[in-house]
MARKOL-653181 format. One record per atom (N, C-alpha, C): residue number from 1; residue in one letter; atom name; z, y, x. Coordinates in steps of 0.2 Angstrom, whole numbers. Example, Ala and Ser with C-alpha at 12.3 -4.5 7.8 and 13.67 -1.06 7.14 Angstrom:
% residues 2
 seq type atom     w     v     u
   1    a    N    39   -28    66
   1    a   CA    39   -22    62
   1    a    C    39   -16    66
   2    s    N    35   -11    64
   2    s   CA    36    -5    68
   2    s    C    39     0    64
END
This chain:
% residues 74
 seq type atom     w     v     u
   1    x    N   159    27   160
   1    x   CA   161    30   167
   1    x    C   166    36   166
   2    x    N   170    37   171
   2    x   CA   175    42   170
   2    x    C   174    47   176
   3    x    N   174    54   174
   3    x   CA   174    59   179
   3    x    C   179    63   178
   4    x    N   181    67   184
   4    x   CA   187    72   184
   4    x    C   183    79   185
   5    x    N   185    84   181
   5    x   CA   183    91   183
   5    x    C   188    95   183
   6    x    N   189    97   190
   6    x   CA   195   102   191
   6    x    C   193   109   190
   7    x    N   196   113   185
   7    x   CA   194   120   183
   7    x    C   200   123   184
   8    x    N   204   121   188
   8    x   CA   211   126   189
   8    x    C   207   133   193
   9    x    N   211   139   191
   9    x   CA   209   145   194
   9    x    C   203   148   190
  10    x    N   200   145   186
  10    x   CA   195   148   181
  10    x    C   198   150   174
  11    x    N   195   155   171
  11    x   CA   197   158   166
  11    x    C   192   159   160
  12    x    N   193   159   154
  12    x   CA   189   160   148
  12    x    C   183   164   149
  13    x    N   178   162   149
  13    x   CA   175   157   146
  13    x    C   173   151   150
  14    x    N   174   151   156
  14    x   CA   171   147   162
  14    x    C   174   139   160
  15    x    N   180   138   158
  15    x   CA   182   131   157
  15    x    C   178   127   152
  16    x    N   176   131   146
  16    x   CA   172   128   140
  16    x    C   165   127   143
  17    x    N   162   133   147
  17    x   CA   155   132   149
  17    x    C   154   126   154
  18    x    N   159   125   158
  18    x   CA   158   120   163
  18    x    C   159   113   161
  19    x    N   164   112   156
  19    x   CA   166   107   151
  19    x    C   159   104   147
  20    x    N   157   109   144
  20    x   CA   150   108   140
  20    x    C   145   106   145
  21    x    N   143   108   150
  21    x   CA   139   106   155
  21    x    C   140    99   158
  22    x    N   145    97   159
  22    x   CA   147    91   161
  22    x    C   146    85   156
  23    x    N   148    87   150
  23    x   CA   148    83   144
  23    x    C   141    81   142
  24    x    N   137    87   143
  24    x   CA   129    86   142
  24    x    C   126    82   146
  25    x    N   128    80   153
  25    x   CA   125    76   157
  25    x    C   128    68   156
  26    x    N   134    68   153
  26    x   CA   137    61   153
  26    x    C   133    58   147
  27    x    N   135    51   148
  27    x   CA   132    46   143
  27    x    C   137    45   138
  28    x    N   135    43   132
  28    x   CA   139    41   126
  28    x    C   144    36   129
  29    x    N   150    38   127
  29    x   CA   156    34   130
  29    x    C   159    36   136
  30    x    N   156    40   139
  30    x   CA   159    42   145
  30    x    C   165    46   145
  31    x    N   169    46   149
  31    x   CA   175    50   149
  31    x    C   176    56   154
  32    x    N   178    61   152
  32    x   CA   179    67   156
  32    x    C   185    70   156
  33    x    N   189    70   162
  33    x   CA   196    73   163
  33    x    C   196    80   165
  34    x    N   197    84   161
  34    x   CA   196    92   163
  34    x    C   203    94   165
  35    x    N   204    96   171
  35    x   CA   210    99   172
  35    x    C   209   107   174
  36    x    N   214   111   170
  36    x   CA   213   118   170
  36    x    C   220   121   169
  37    x    N   221   128   172
  37    x   CA   227   130   171
  37    x    C   227   138   168
  38    x    N   221   139   164
  38    x   CA   220   145   160
  38    x    C   225   143   154
  39    x    N   229   148   152
  39    x   CA   234   147   146
  39    x    C   230   145   139
  40    x    N   224   148   139
  40    x   CA   220   146   133
  40    x    C   217   140   132
  41    x    N   217   136   138
  41    x   CA   212   131   139
  41    x    C   213   125   134
  42    x    N   219   124   132
  42    x   CA   221   118   128
  42    x    C   218   120   121
  43    x    N   219   125   118
  43    x   CA   217   127   111
  43    x    C   210   127   112
  44    x    N   207   130   117
  44    x   CA   199   131   117
  44    x    C   196   125   118
  45    x    N   198   120   122
  45    x   CA   195   114   123
  45    x    C   195   110   117
  46    x    N   202   110   113
  46    x   CA   202   106   107
  46    x    C   197   109   102
  47    x    N   196   115   101
  47    x   CA   192   118    96
  47    x    C   184   117    97
  48    x    N   183   117   105
  48    x   CA   177   115   106
  48    x    C   175   108   105
  49    x    N   179   103   107
  49    x   CA   178    97   104
  49    x    C   177    95    98
  50    x    N   181    98    95
  50    x   CA   180    98    87
  50    x    C   173   100    84
  51    x    N   171   106    86
  51    x   CA   165   109    84
  51    x    C   159   104    87
  52    x    N   160   102    93
  52    x   CA   155    99    96
  52    x    C   154    92    94
  53    x    N   158    88    90
  53    x   CA   159    82    89
  53    x    C   161    77    94
  54    x    N   165    79    99
  54    x   CA   167    75   105
  54    x    C   175    73   103
  55    x    N   177    67   106
  55    x   CA   183    65   104
  55    x    C   189    66   111
  56    x    N   194    70   108
  56    x   CA   200    71   113
  56    x    C   204    65   113
  57    x    N   204    62   120
  57    x   CA   208    56   121
  57    x    C   215    57   122
  58    x    N   217    62   125
  58    x   CA   223    63   127
  58    x    C   224    70   131
  59    x    N   230    73   130
  59    x   CA   231    79   133
  59    x    C   238    79   136
  60    x    N   238    81   144
  60    x   CA   244    80   147
  60    x    C   246    87   151
  61    x    N   251    88   151
  61    x   CA   254    95   154
  61    x    C   258    93   160
  62    x    N   256    96   165
  62    x   CA   261    96   172
  62    x    C   262   102   174
  63    x    N   267   106   174
  63    x   CA   268   112   175
  63    x    C   264   117   171
  64    x    N   260   121   175
  64    x   CA   255   125   173
  64    x    C   248   122   171
  65    x    N   247   117   174
  65    x   CA   241   113   174
  65    x    C   240   108   167
  66    x    N   235   109   164
  66    x   CA   234   104   158
  66    x    C   228    99   160
  67    x    N   228    94   158
  67    x   CA   223    89   159
  67    x    C   222    86   151
  68    x    N   215    88   150
  68    x   CA   212    86   143
  68    x    C   207    81   144
  69    x    N   208    74   141
  69    x   CA   204    69   142
  69    x    C   199    69   136
  70    x    N   192    70   138
  70    x   CA   188    70   132
  70    x    C   183    64   133
  71    x    N   181    61   127
  71    x   CA   176    56   127
  71    x    C   170    58   124
  72    x    N   163    57   127
  72    x   CA   157    59   124
  72    x    C   155    54   119
  73    x    N   155    56   112
  73    x   CA   154    52   106
  73    x    C   148    53   103
  74    x    N   145    60   104
  74    x   CA   139    63   101
  74    x    C   134    65   107
END
C-alpha cells in the first residue's frame, strides 16, 4: 500500500514525529511518500530512516518541496 503524507509548513521536529507515527501504523512493505518544505527535512528523514531501519526508496525535489519515499521494512 502507498500513502502520501503532506507535511509542508511544518518544521523540526514535526516532520520526523509525524513520519514515525505513520510508519508505525503501516504494514511491512508499505510505502510512505513524505512531502516537506523544512530545509532540514531531507537530512533529518534520511538519518531517521537509517536509525529506525527503514528504506529510503527515493528523494525528489521540486522547488522548496522535497518528497522522500520510505518503505517500511522493520
